[in-house]
N, C-alpha and C positions, 0 to 999 in steps of 0.2 A: 377863673380859668385862664391859664397862660396862653398867650398868643403863639401859634405855631409859625416858625420861621422857615417853612419849606421852600418858599420862593428864593430866599437868600442862600439857602443850602444848594438848591439847584443851580443858581447863578454861579456860586463859587466852584461847584463841580464842573460847570461848562468852562469857566475861566481856566481851571487847572488842566482840563482836557486840551484846550487850545494852546496853552503854554507848552504842554508835553508834545503836542503835535508840531509846534513851531521849532522846538529844540530838536526833535527827531528829524524834521525836514532840513534843518541847518546841518546837522551831523551827517546826514546822507549826502547832501549836495555840496557841502563845503562852502568856501568863500569864492569859488569860481563861478562865473556866469555860464549859461547854457551854451553860449558859443564856444567858450574855452573847453567845456567838457566834451562836446560832441564834434568839434571841428575835424579832428583826425578821423573820426568814424565815418564821416562823409567825404573825406579827402580834400579838405579846404586848407590844410597846412596848420600853421601855428595859431590861428584865431586871434590875431593881435587886436587890441582895443582901438577903436576908431576915435575915441574922445568925444566929448560933447554928448548930446542926446539925453536920455533920462527924462524924468518928470520935473519940470520947473528948474532944470539945471542940475538936479541930483540924480545920481545913478544908484538906485536902491539895491540892485542885485549885488549880493555879497557884502553889503555894508552893515555890520552888526549893530552899530549905533542906530541907524535908521530902522532896522527891524525892531529894536527895543522901543523906540519912540512910537512907532505905529502900533505896536502891541499895547503900550501904556494908553495911548489915545483911544483905542478900541475898548479897553477895560473901563476907562472913564466914561465913555459914551454909553456903554452897557449899564454902568452903575447909575448914571443919570436917568436913563430910560426906566430902570428898575424903580427908582424913587418916584418918578413922575407918574408912571402907570400902575404903581403899587402891585406889581406881579408877585 
């Protein structure tokens, strides 16, 4: 009797769903940060970048490479959890 791979199919479906959601969010928001998108709406002017800040010296907002790295790390973590707990 062949083993059913429903767990891996569900996992891949979730991965594809999150990839699609990430791409949609990037296309909707673009490469600008929230301050740049809404500064004129609240009357703050140009919304110039202050520099610095971010997480460990990195500004994740709008950086496509960091979005991809975080996505890959999440996929790897999910794959490891899938193998460890045999879902």
